[in-house]
PASEBA-1860 file (N, C-alpha, C; in nm, 3 decimals):
! residues 287
1> MTYDYHIL> -1.212/1.085/-2.498/-1.172/0.997/-2.377/-1.121/1.081/-2.266 ~ -1.158/1.042/-2.157/-1.100/1.104/-2.028/-1.021/1.005/-1.950 ~ -0.912/1.052/-1.897/-0.827/0.966/-1.804/-0.857/0.982/-1.664 ~ -0.955/1.077/-1.627/-0.994/1.093/-1.484/-1.025/0.952/-1.412 ~ -1.102/0.874/-1.475/-1.138/0.752/-1.416/-1.029/0.672/-1.379 ~ -0.922/0.661/-1.467/-0.800/0.570/-1.433/-0.722/0.638/-1.320 ~ -0.717/0.764/-1.327/-0.640/0.819/-1.204/-0.715/0.809/-1.068 ~ -0.847/0.811/-1.081/-0.926/0.799/-0.953/-0.933/0.657/-0.915
9> RVIAYIEQ> -0.905/0.558/-1.003/-0.900/0.426/-0.956/-0.761/0.407/-0.878 ~ -0.665/0.470/-0.918/-0.533/0.471/-0.843/-0.536/0.535/-0.706 ~ -0.616/0.648/-0.700/-0.637/0.712/-0.579/-0.706/0.623/-0.471 ~ -0.812/0.543/-0.532/-0.884/0.450/-0.442/-0.793/0.335/-0.399 ~ -0.699/0.300/-0.473/-0.602/0.198/-0.442/-0.501/0.256/-0.332 ~ -0.472/0.374/-0.355/-0.375/0.421/-0.252/-0.445/0.446/-0.113 ~ -0.574/0.483/-0.113/-0.637/0.492/0.004/-0.659/0.362/0.080 ~ -0.678/0.262/-0.003/-0.697/0.127/0.058/-0.559/0.063/0.111
17> HLHAELVL> -0.458/0.120/0.072/-0.321/0.071/0.104/-0.233/0.180/0.157 ~ -0.290/0.281/0.213/-0.212/0.392/0.262/-0.111/0.360/0.372 ~ -0.147/0.252/0.457/-0.065/0.206/0.566/0.029/0.096/0.529 ~ 0.021/0.060/0.391/0.113/-0.052/0.350/0.215/0.018/0.251 ~ 0.302/-0.077/0.202/0.395/-0.038/0.109/0.325/-0.013/-0.027 ~ 0.354/0.094/-0.091/0.304/0.136/-0.220/0.416/0.145/-0.328 ~ 0.402/0.042/-0.427/0.501/0.044/-0.524/0.451/0.090/-0.657 ~ 0.532/0.139/-0.746/0.498/0.200/-0.874/0.430/0.090/-0.968
25> DHLAGASG> 0.473/-0.032/-0.958/0.418/-0.130/-1.049/0.266/-0.160/-1.012 ~ 0.229/-0.143/-0.887/0.098/-0.178/-0.845/0.008/-0.061/-0.876 ~ 0.061/0.071/-0.852/-0.011/0.183/-0.890/-0.043/0.195/-1.035 ~ 0.064/0.167/-1.131/0.039/0.154/-1.257/-0.059/0.060/-1.311 ~ -0.052/-0.063/-1.238/-0.146/-0.167/-1.271/-0.298/-0.130/-1.238 ~ -0.302/-0.062/-1.138/-0.435/-0.005/-1.098/-0.492/0.096/-1.197 ~ -0.393/0.173/-1.278/-0.452/0.260/-1.369/-0.482/0.207/-1.503 ~ -0.408/0.093/-1.533/-0.428/0.033/-1.664/-0.332/0.092/-1.769
33> FSKFHFTR> -0.235/0.173/-1.720/-0.138/0.224/-1.818/-0.004/0.162/-1.783 ~ 0.102/0.171/-1.871/0.238/0.143/-1.832/0.299/0.233/-1.737 ~ 0.398/0.203/-1.663/0.458/0.293/-1.555/0.499/0.415/-1.621 ~ 0.558/0.410/-1.738/0.597/0.544/-1.802/0.489/0.634/-1.816 ~ 0.370/0.589/-1.894/0.265/0.679/-1.920/0.180/0.707/-1.799 ~ 0.174/0.619/-1.702/0.095/0.653/-1.575/0.167/0.768/-1.503 ~ 0.294/0.763/-1.488/0.366/0.864/-1.408/0.335/1.006/-1.467 ~ 0.340/1.012/-1.597/0.310/1.144/-1.674/0.171/1.183/-1.661
41> LFKALTGE> 0.079/1.093/-1.666/-0.055/1.120/-1.671/-0.097/1.172/-1.526 ~ -0.039/1.110/-1.424/-0.076/1.148/-1.283/-0.029/1.288/-1.258 ~ 0.093/1.313/-1.302/0.139/1.453/-1.269/0.076/1.552/-1.359 ~ 0.039/1.517/-1.470/-0.027/1.617/-1.565/-0.166/1.647/-1.506 ~ -0.235/1.563/-1.457/-0.377/1.569/-1.409/-0.383/1.620/-1.274 ~ -0.283/1.594/-1.171/-0.286/1.632/-1.037/-0.194/1.727/-0.995 ~ -0.095/1.764/-1.083/-0.003/1.858/-1.052/0.109/1.819/-0.962 ~ 0.129/1.686/-0.928/0.225/1.642/-0.840/0.256/1.498/-0.878
49> TTQEYIRK> 0.376/1.454/-0.834/0.409/1.303/-0.845/0.331/1.219/-0.750 ~ 0.336/1.084/-0.782/0.264/0.990/-0.697/0.334/1.002/-0.556 ~ 0.471/1.009/-0.553/0.536/1.006/-0.426/0.501/1.135/-0.345 ~ 0.491/1.250/-0.409/0.450/1.357/-0.342/0.308/1.351/-0.279 ~ 0.207/1.297/-0.370/0.087/1.268/-0.317/0.069/1.184/-0.195 ~ 0.141/1.066/-0.205/0.140/0.973/-0.095/0.203/1.023/0.030 ~ 0.320/1.097/0.014/0.379/1.154/0.126/0.287/1.247/0.206 ~ 0.218/1.330/0.125/0.123/1.432/0.193/0.002/1.360/0.260
57> RRLTAAAQ> -0.047/1.266/0.184/-0.165/1.195/0.239/-0.124/1.120/0.365 ~ -0.007/1.063/0.377/0.030/0.993/0.490/0.059/1.095/0.604 ~ 0.121/1.204/0.587/0.141/1.305/0.692/0.015/1.363/0.732 ~ -0.080/1.378/0.649/-0.216/1.417/0.693/-0.288/1.327/0.777 ~ -0.268/1.195/0.737/-0.337/1.095/0.825/-0.270/1.105/0.954 ~ -0.137/1.114/0.962/-0.071/1.124/1.095/-0.109/1.233/1.164 ~ -0.132/1.347/1.116/-0.171/1.471/1.190/-0.317/1.431/1.247 ~ -0.400/1.371/1.167/-0.538/1.358/1.215/-0.541/1.247/1.327
65> MLLATNKP> -0.451/1.143/1.311/-0.441/1.044/1.432/-0.390/1.106/1.548 ~ -0.303/1.201/1.539/-0.244/1.267/1.663/-0.357/1.329/1.742 ~ -0.452/1.389/1.686/-0.565/1.461/1.744/-0.685/1.374/1.779 ~ -0.697/1.267/1.696/-0.827/1.182/1.720/-0.801/1.063/1.808 ~ -0.669/1.036/1.842/-0.641/0.909/1.912/-0.529/0.947/2.030 ~ -0.518/0.857/2.112/-0.404/0.872/2.212/-0.288/0.784/2.175 ~ -0.290/0.727/2.054/-0.178/0.641/2.023/-0.035/0.701/2.038 ~ 0.057/0.622/2.089/0.196/0.670/2.095/0.250/0.720/1.960
73> LIEIAFTL> 0.350/0.817/1.957/0.402/0.854/1.839/0.468/0.742/1.756 ~ 0.534/0.650/1.832/0.598/0.535/1.765/0.509/0.452/1.687 ~ 0.383/0.438/1.744/0.287/0.349/1.686/0.235/0.416/1.559 ~ 0.212/0.545/1.566/0.166/0.614/1.449/0.275/0.610/1.340 ~ 0.396/0.625/1.381/0.509/0.622/1.285/0.514/0.482/1.207 ~ 0.508/0.371/1.275/0.505/0.242/1.219/0.386/0.215/1.139 ~ 0.269/0.274/1.189/0.146/0.245/1.101/0.153/0.309/0.974 ~ 0.217/0.417/0.954/0.220/0.482/0.839/0.347/0.465/0.750
81> GYGSQEAY> 0.418/0.362/0.793/0.533/0.322/0.709/0.662/0.381/0.746 ~ 0.671/0.459/0.843/0.801/0.522/0.875/0.897/0.418/0.973 ~ 1.019/0.411/0.943/1.112/0.300/1.001/1.136/0.350/1.138 ~ 1.123/0.458/1.184/1.157/0.495/1.318/1.075/0.617/1.357 ~ 1.063/0.647/1.487/0.996/0.765/1.535/1.068/0.882/1.487 ~ 1.203/0.877/1.488/1.288/0.990/1.452/1.268/1.042/1.307 ~ 1.255/0.941/1.214/1.224/0.962/1.073/1.086/1.035/1.056 ~ 0.986/0.967/1.122/0.863/1.033/1.126/0.850/1.180/1.175
89> TRAFKAYF> 0.926/1.198/1.293/0.920/1.339/1.348/0.994/1.434/1.242 ~ 1.091/1.394/1.183/1.168/1.489/1.091/1.074/1.518/0.982 ~ 1.016/1.415/0.922/0.919/1.439/0.794/0.796/1.528/0.848 ~ 0.744/1.502/0.959/0.625/1.580/1.018/0.667/1.726/1.038 ~ 0.777/1.735/1.101/0.821/1.885/1.125/0.850/1.957/1.000 ~ 0.913/1.895/0.902/0.951/1.962/0.785/0.819/2.009/0.705 ~ 0.719/1.932/0.711/0.595/1.969/0.649/0.501/2.064/0.721 ~ 0.476/2.039/0.856/0.387/2.107/0.927/0.449/2.222/1.008
97> GVTPHRYR> 0.577/2.224/1.023/0.644/2.335/1.086/0.650/2.319/1.241 ~ 0.596/2.198/1.287/0.610/2.176/1.426/0.625/2.035/1.448 ~ 0.676/1.983/1.559/0.684/1.839/1.588/0.553/1.775/1.610 ~ 0.543/1.641/1.593/0.416/1.578/1.632/0.370/1.610/1.774 ~ 0.458/1.608/1.858/0.430/1.627/2.003/0.367/1.771/2.029 ~ 0.422/1.870/1.959/0.373/1.997/1.968/0.230/2.013/1.901 ~ 0.219/1.944/1.788/0.093/1.935/1.715/-0.011/1.894/1.807 ~ 0.013/1.783/1.869/-0.088/1.710/1.954/-0.126/1.814/2.089
105> MNGKHYDN> -0.022/1.876/2.131/-0.039/1.973/2.242/-0.123/2.085/2.201 ~ -0.106/2.143/2.078/-0.178/2.246/2.037/-0.335/2.216/2.013 ~ -0.341/2.086/1.978/-0.492/2.042/1.971/-0.573/2.107/1.853 ~ -0.513/2.155/1.756/-0.578/2.226/1.644/-0.533/2.159/1.512 ~ -0.623/2.152/1.425/-0.599/2.094/1.281/-0.549/2.201/1.202 ~ -0.432/2.170/1.125/-0.374/2.252/1.024/-0.442/2.225/0.902 ~ -0.564/2.255/0.881/-0.645/2.213/0.772/-0.573/2.262/0.631 ~ -0.510/2.378/0.645/-0.456/2.439/0.516/-0.334/2.360/0.468
113> LYKQALTT> -0.285/2.266/0.551/-0.174/2.176/0.503/-0.226/2.035/0.476 ~ -0.340/2.017/0.509/-0.396/1.875/0.498/-0.425/1.841/0.345 ~ -0.369/1.730/0.312/-0.393/1.669/0.170/-0.506/1.576/0.179 ~ -0.623/1.626/0.129/-0.747/1.538/0.117/-0.729/1.444/0.004 ~ -0.798/1.320/0.023/-0.806/1.227/-0.081/-0.871/1.299/-0.220 ~ -0.810/1.272/-0.328/-0.848/1.337/-0.447/-0.991/1.277/-0.491 ~ -1.077/1.358/-0.527/-1.215/1.330/-0.569/-1.226/1.386/-0.707 ~ -1.354/1.347/-0.767/-1.388/1.395/-0.900/-1.396/1.550/-0.899
121> AVLEVKKH> -1.455/1.595/-0.784/-1.487/1.738/-0.774/-1.350/1.816/-0.764 ~ -1.265/1.777/-0.679/-1.126/1.838/-0.656/-1.049/1.827/-0.788 ~ -1.043/1.710/-0.859/-0.972/1.705/-0.978/-1.021/1.800/-1.094 ~ -1.149/1.836/-1.081/-1.205/1.925/-1.179/-1.154/2.063/-1.156 ~ -1.149/2.099/-1.022/-1.102/2.226/-0.991/-0.951/2.235/-1.027 ~ -0.877/2.127/-1.007/-0.734/2.130/-1.051/-0.711/2.147/-1.202 ~ -0.793/2.074/-1.269/-0.785/2.090/-1.424/-0.842/2.223/-1.475 ~ -0.926/2.284/-1.401/-0.984/2.416/-1.451/-0.992/2.512/-1.348
129> PAPVAPPR> -0.892/2.562/-1.301/-0.882/2.666/-1.190/-0.936/2.795/-1.255 ~ -1.037/2.839/-1.187/-1.100/2.966/-1.237/-1.187/3.023/-1.128 ~ -1.226/3.147/-1.126/-1.315/3.207/-1.035/-1.447/3.136/-1.034 ~ -1.523/3.139/-0.928/-1.647/3.061/-0.912/-1.765/3.154/-0.928 ~ -1.741/3.293/-0.957/-1.843/3.387/-0.977/-1.791/3.496/-1.061 ~ -1.877/3.584/-1.121/-1.828/3.695/-1.213/-1.752/3.788/-1.110 ~ -1.648/3.860/-1.169/-1.581/3.959/-1.093/-1.659/4.067/-1.060 ~ -1.611/4.136/-0.952/-1.683/4.261/-0.894/-1.576/4.375/-0.906
137> FVMKEACW> -1.638/4.492/-0.923/-1.548/4.617/-0.915/-1.585/4.690/-0.784 ~ -1.481/4.723/-0.705/-1.517/4.786/-0.582/-1.415/4.899/-0.557 ~ -1.452/4.995/-0.476/-1.359/5.087/-0.420/-1.333/5.045/-0.273 ~ -1.219/5.027/-0.221/-1.206/4.990/-0.083/-1.130/5.104/0.005 ~ -1.184/5.138/0.108/-1.119/5.242/0.186/-0.995/5.201/0.240 ~ -0.903/5.298/0.285/-0.779/5.260/0.334/-0.801/5.185/0.473 ~ -0.689/5.104/0.501/-0.694/5.032/0.635/-0.550/4.998/0.666 ~ -0.530/4.953/0.789/-0.401/4.907/0.834/-0.425/4.762/0.870
145> TAGLALRG> -0.325/4.674/0.820/-0.326/4.536/0.859/-0.193/4.513/0.931 ~ -0.199/4.408/1.007/-0.058/4.360/1.085/-0.071/4.218/1.106 ~ 0.058/4.161/1.102/0.066/4.018/1.122/0.214/3.979/1.094 ~ 0.235/3.852/1.038/0.361/3.795/1.044/0.393/3.786/0.885 ~ 0.524/3.807/0.862/0.561/3.824/0.717/0.673/3.712/0.670 ~ 0.676/3.682/0.535/0.772/3.601/0.479/0.839/3.693/0.380 ~ 0.976/3.666/0.360/1.042/3.741/0.247/1.139/3.635/0.186 ~ 1.164/3.643/0.057/1.244/3.561/-0.018/1.166/3.436/-0.089
153> KIDNDSIS> 1.217/3.323/-0.067/1.150/3.208/-0.124/1.013/3.187/-0.058 ~ 0.915/3.185/-0.149/0.766/3.170/-0.088/0.704/3.076/-0.179 ~ 0.651/2.973/-0.107/0.557/2.882/-0.180/0.432/2.847/-0.098 ~ 0.341/2.763/-0.152/0.218/2.733/-0.090/0.241/2.683/0.066 ~ 0.329/2.586/0.067/0.335/2.530/0.203/0.391/2.625/0.304 ~ 0.494/2.707/0.267/0.548/2.805/0.365/0.447/2.914/0.396 ~ 0.365/2.942/0.301/0.260/3.041/0.333/0.154/2.975/0.425 ~ 0.116/2.855/0.417/0.032/2.794/0.502/0.089/2.770/0.650
161> RLWNHFYE> 0.219/2.745/0.649/0.290/2.738/0.789/0.282/2.876/0.847 ~ 0.305/2.985/0.779/0.295/3.113/0.818/0.158/3.144/0.885 ~ 0.058/3.112/0.810/-0.073/3.136/0.859/-0.099/3.056/0.989 ~ -0.058/2.942/1.012/-0.086/2.868/1.131/-0.003/2.929/1.247 ~ 0.118/2.971/1.221/0.186/3.049/1.317/0.127/3.171/1.354 ~ 0.075/3.245/1.263/0.014/3.371/1.279/-0.117/3.344/1.373 ~ -0.202/3.263/1.345/-0.313/3.228/1.415/-0.275/3.185/1.574 ~ -0.169/3.130/1.591/-0.130/3.095/1.727/-0.075/3.213/1.795
169> QLELQPSL> -0.013/3.293/1.732/0.042/3.427/1.781/-0.085/3.517/1.812 ~ -0.175/3.527/1.719/-0.309/3.604/1.759/-0.365/3.578/1.871 ~ -0.381/3.449/1.907/-0.456/3.416/2.026/-0.378/3.470/2.150 ~ -0.250/3.501/2.144/-0.177/3.555/2.256/-0.183/3.701/2.260 ~ -0.267/3.769/2.179/-0.282/3.912/2.179/-0.418/3.967/2.202 ~ -0.473/3.937/2.328/-0.607/3.969/2.345/-0.638/4.121/2.356 ~ -0.529/4.207/2.371/-0.542/4.344/2.373/-0.541/4.411/2.241 ~ -0.515/4.338/2.138/-0.485/4.390/1.997/-0.621/4.446/1.953
177> SVAEPKAY> -0.646/4.565/1.911/-0.759/4.622/1.854/-0.786/4.589/1.707 ~ -0.866/4.493/1.676/-0.896/4.453/1.552/-1.031/4.493/1.495 ~ -1.044/4.506/1.369/-1.181/4.552/1.305/-1.282/4.435/1.322 ~ -1.404/4.474/1.344/-1.517/4.378/1.344/-1.601/4.399/1.228 ~ -1.656/4.299/1.161/-1.618/4.155/1.179/-1.479/4.138/1.134 ~ -1.416/4.031/1.183/-1.273/4.012/1.164/-1.248/3.980/1.025 ~ -1.141/4.030/0.967/-1.105/4.022/0.823/-0.966/3.990/0.820 ~ -0.922/3.883/0.737/-0.785/3.844/0.728/-0.729/3.868/0.592
185> YGIESIHS> -0.610/3.919/0.584/-0.545/3.951/0.460/-0.421/3.873/0.435 ~ -0.410/3.831/0.316/-0.282/3.756/0.267/-0.230/3.850/0.170 ~ -0.132/3.942/0.204/-0.081/4.045/0.104/0.045/3.996/0.043 ~ 0.048/3.990/-0.089/0.162/3.933/-0.169/0.223/4.056/-0.246 ~ 0.342/4.086/-0.238/0.401/4.198/-0.291/0.551/4.180/-0.313 ~ 0.612/4.289/-0.355/0.755/4.298/-0.371/0.815/4.382/-0.267 ~ 0.904/4.333/-0.181/0.972/4.394/-0.068/1.064/4.519/-0.135 ~ 1.091/4.605/-0.055/1.182/4.715/-0.094/1.321/4.663/-0.141
193> TNQPFYLA> 1.365/4.531/-0.086/1.484/4.471/-0.129/1.466/4.385/-0.270 ~ 1.346/4.401/-0.325/1.304/4.344/-0.456/1.295/4.186/-0.420 ~ 1.269/4.141/-0.313/1.238/4.018/-0.275/1.091/3.993/-0.267 ~ 1.039/3.868/-0.301/0.897/3.840/-0.286/0.867/3.857/-0.125 ~ 0.736/3.907/-0.107/0.702/3.940/0.021/0.546/3.888/0.049 ~ 0.520/3.825/0.154/0.390/3.791/0.193/0.361/3.817/0.329 ~ 0.245/3.879/0.355/0.205/3.914/0.496/0.067/3.829/0.522 ~ 0.078/3.762/0.626/-0.040/3.699/0.685/-0.087/3.786/0.803
201> GIELESAE> -0.196/3.850/0.783/-0.235/3.945/0.888/-0.394/3.958/0.906 ~ -0.425/4.056/0.995/-0.556/4.088/1.034/-0.578/4.232/1.016 ~ -0.706/4.275/0.979/-0.729/4.422/0.971/-0.741/4.485/1.111 ~ -0.684/4.592/1.128/-0.691/4.663/1.261/-0.802/4.754/1.270 ~ -0.840/4.782/1.390/-0.960/4.873/1.413/-0.934/5.013/1.360 ~ -0.818/5.071/1.403/-0.785/5.208/1.364/-0.731/5.222/1.230 ~ -0.770/5.334/1.169/-0.714/5.365/1.034/-0.584/5.439/1.032 ~ -0.537/5.459/1.169/-0.402/5.515/1.174/-0.301/5.428/1.206
209> IPPQLPNG> -0.169/5.466/1.191/-0.058/5.379/1.205/-0.060/5.312/1.356 ~ -0.044/5.194/1.366/-0.046/5.126/1.498/0.066/5.181/1.590 ~ 0.048/5.213/1.717/0.146/5.265/1.808/0.240/5.167/1.842 ~ 0.183/5.045/1.854/0.277/4.930/1.902/0.224/4.801/1.850 ~ 0.314/4.713/1.812/0.282/4.591/1.761/0.348/4.487/1.855 ~ 0.288/4.349/1.844/0.350/4.238/1.912/0.495/4.223/1.858 ~ 0.581/4.165/1.923/0.720/4.140/1.873/0.725/4.050/1.758 ~ 0.799/4.100/1.654/0.814/4.022/1.527/0.706/4.044/1.432
217> WTAQQLSE> 0.612/4.129/1.462/0.484/4.143/1.360/0.524/4.275/1.282 ~ 0.460/4.275/1.161/0.466/4.383/1.053/0.348/4.439/1.038 ~ 0.343/4.581/1.019/0.214/4.648/0.976/0.217/4.697/0.836 ~ 0.113/4.687/0.763/0.125/4.740/0.628/-0.010/4.814/0.603 ~ 0.000/4.923/0.540/-0.129/4.999/0.516/-0.170/4.987/0.365 ~ -0.296/4.958/0.351/-0.355/4.954/0.215/-0.431/5.085/0.197 ~ -0.378/5.159/0.091/-0.450/5.296/0.064/-0.595/5.270/0.004 ~ -0.671/5.368/-0.001/-0.785/5.378/-0.065/-0.760/5.336/-0.215
225> QNYVVFEL> -0.849/5.252/-0.276/-0.796/5.199/-0.402/-0.916/5.134/-0.469 ~ -0.928/5.138/-0.609/-1.025/5.058/-0.692/-0.959/4.919/-0.712 ~ -1.052/4.825/-0.704/-1.007/4.685/-0.709/-1.103/4.615/-0.802 ~ -1.061/4.510/-0.871/-1.137/4.400/-0.933/-1.118/4.276/-0.842 ~ -1.232/4.226/-0.802/-1.235/4.115/-0.714/-1.284/3.995/-0.767 ~ -1.205/3.885/-0.739/-1.239/3.747/-0.787/-1.266/3.653/-0.667 ~ -1.371/3.562/-0.693/-1.404/3.468/-0.578/-1.341/3.338/-0.622 ~ -1.273/3.268/-0.531/-1.193/3.154/-0.553/-1.228/3.042/-0.462
233> ESLIECIP> -1.209/2.911/-0.505/-1.229/2.798/-0.410/-1.130/2.805/-0.316 ~ -1.157/2.723/-0.200/-1.068/2.731/-0.081/-0.964/2.621/-0.089 ~ -0.939/2.558/-0.207/-0.837/2.459/-0.219/-0.703/2.510/-0.230 ~ -0.634/2.500/-0.129/-0.500/2.585/-0.115/-0.406/2.561/-0.221 ~ -0.393/2.429/-0.241/-0.299/2.396/-0.359/-0.316/2.444/-0.489 ~ -0.449/2.482/-0.510/-0.496/2.535/-0.649/-0.478/2.687/-0.660 ~ -0.455/2.754/-0.549/-0.442/2.900/-0.545/-0.350/2.958/-0.654 ~ -0.222/2.914/-0.658/-0.129/2.967/-0.743/-0.178/2.949/-0.904
241> SAIDAIYK> -0.220/2.839/-0.939/-0.271/2.817/-1.080/-0.402/2.896/-1.095 ~ -0.490/2.915/-0.993/-0.608/3.008/-1.024/-0.570/3.147/-1.034 ~ -0.461/3.193/-0.968/-0.420/3.339/-0.981/-0.344/3.357/-1.115 ~ -0.271/3.244/-1.155/-0.225/3.256/-1.288/-0.313/3.264/-1.404 ~ -0.427/3.188/-1.388/-0.542/3.187/-1.485/-0.600/3.332/-1.491 ~ -0.612/3.384/-1.369/-0.672/3.530/-1.376/-0.591/3.630/-1.441 ~ -0.451/3.624/-1.423/-0.360/3.714/-1.488/-0.359/3.691/-1.635 ~ -0.361/3.559/-1.679/-0.350/3.525/-1.807/-0.480/3.536/-1.896
249> NELPALQV> -0.597/3.518/-1.827/-0.725/3.518/-1.896/-0.817/3.638/-1.863 ~ -0.853/3.629/-1.723/-0.956/3.720/-1.676/-0.928/3.872/-1.701 ~ -0.809/3.907/-1.656/-0.779/4.060/-1.656/-0.767/4.105/-1.805 ~ -0.712/4.037/-1.899/-0.712/4.087/-2.040/-0.853/4.087/-2.096 ~ -0.941/3.989/-2.063/-1.084/3.982/-2.108/-1.159/4.103/-2.040 ~ -1.121/4.151/-1.937/-1.193/4.269/-1.875/-1.146/4.388/-1.914 ~ -1.017/4.394/-1.994/-0.964/4.504/-2.028/-0.922/4.606/-1.923 ~ -0.883/4.558/-1.821/-0.832/4.641/-1.702/-0.681/4.631/-1.683
257> KPVRDYHF> -0.630/4.736/-1.633/-0.483/4.733/-1.610/-0.450/4.730/-1.458 ~ -0.387/4.621/-1.410/-0.348/4.614/-1.267/-0.238/4.723/-1.236 ~ -0.245/4.775/-1.123/-0.148/4.884/-1.087/-0.093/4.843/-0.943 ~ 0.007/4.931/-0.895/0.069/4.904/-0.767/0.147/4.784/-0.770 ~ 0.207/4.753/-0.637/0.292/4.633/-0.639/0.242/4.524/-0.551 ~ 0.115/4.510/-0.561/0.066/4.408/-0.462/-0.078/4.358/-0.516 ~ -0.108/4.246/-0.453/-0.257/4.205/-0.450/-0.286/4.129/-0.325 ~ -0.399/4.106/-0.280/-0.430/4.045/-0.157/-0.539/3.953/-0.153
265> EYYQDDFK> -0.528/3.841/-0.076/-0.634/3.756/-0.053/-0.710/3.799/0.068 ~ -0.846/3.793/0.063/-0.931/3.844/0.168/-1.017/3.723/0.225 ~ -0.995/3.685/0.351/-1.062/3.586/0.414/-1.146/3.633/0.526 ~ -1.272/3.582/0.526/-1.374/3.610/0.635/-1.331/3.511/0.749 ~ -1.393/3.550/0.869/-1.357/3.468/0.984/-1.405/3.321/0.973 ~ -1.508/3.297/0.910/-1.552/3.158/0.905/-1.504/3.059/0.783 ~ -1.388/3.121/0.729/-1.323/3.054/0.617/-1.270/2.920/0.657 ~ -1.295/2.818/0.575/-1.235/2.686/0.600/-1.153/2.643/0.476
273> ANELGHTF> -1.020/2.612/0.509/-0.928/2.579/0.394/-0.972/2.443/0.353 ~ -0.949/2.411/0.224/-0.955/2.285/0.156/-1.100/2.213/0.178 ~ -1.195/2.304/0.183/-1.341/2.249/0.176/-1.411/2.311/0.060 ~ -1.446/2.222/-0.031/-1.526/2.282/-0.147/-1.652/2.350/-0.105 ~ -1.681/2.464/-0.171/-1.793/2.545/-0.128/-1.752/2.653/-0.033 ~ -1.640/2.653/0.034/-1.585/2.768/0.102/-1.493/2.841/0.011 ~ -1.500/2.975/0.006/-1.431/3.057/-0.090/-1.357/3.174/-0.016 ~ -1.278/3.226/-0.085/-1.196/3.363/-0.043/-1.215/3.455/-0.165
281> HLYIPIE> -1.163/3.574/-0.151/-1.167/3.676/-0.260/-1.019/3.734/-0.274 ~ -0.989/3.737/-0.403/-0.864/3.803/-0.432/-0.901/3.936/-0.487 ~ -0.811/4.035/-0.437/-0.841/4.181/-0.467/-0.712/4.227/-0.555 ~ -0.741/4.257/-0.672/-0.625/4.309/-0.761/-0.651/4.456/-0.783 ~ -0.556/4.554/-0.738/-0.569/4.702/-0.761/-0.562/4.734/-0.915 ~ -0.651/4.814/-0.952/-0.664/4.849/-1.085/-0.676/5.012/-1.107 ~ -0.640/5.046/-1.235/-0.650/5.203/-1.264/-0.799/5.239/-1.246
END
């Protein structure tokens, strides 16, 4: 017996009533389970609570409305169930990292933070996060990358906000010499202070240390190294569980030993976040 059908019935109910009040009794009723068992099943299958899912769906709808319509902010706030424009603005900025006004002015979708409605295909990826193709073994030449960095507490949402800020900053650096075709790196490592570290950056044209970088940017060199490379789906919220599965299952099965203090995500210029069929590559250095 699979519970997917019951959860997807709830998702359909949420989508139909996204602009109305959503209460637990009605959601559980749509699932066919008691409130107690429904809440546990929903989180077990989706990885988040119903409240988290609904909040992100409404904020996604708000972001899309900002760019697709000329509706006033207060109208969007009330449409999506916020009691005031101030409450809506606070929630929007906490999630997207910018105010609704700034988001509309930027005119660009933050797809990596969008919460798409759950589908059978997405639910399957959530349940079974795994590479979409057999791993490859490569030797990669040394290169320099440069971009914006996070240190300390790092999670999916903060990384997505970092990437969005980085892309905005990159547009302001027309004189920056970058490699062609463009290649983007998400380097995760341990900083010298023993804090988690993540760099959202782009590969530079020169193999030498950059003489000058934009204010606030960080450069990091990747030495020549052997890697095992895994191809993963572009569903941002599934990246941590997919990487965990690689370290738990794939690496031991390949009988390889990871080395150094980092791995990195490699994104091509045409990468699209949260679209099934679009992929990126995870490079793990090995002996």
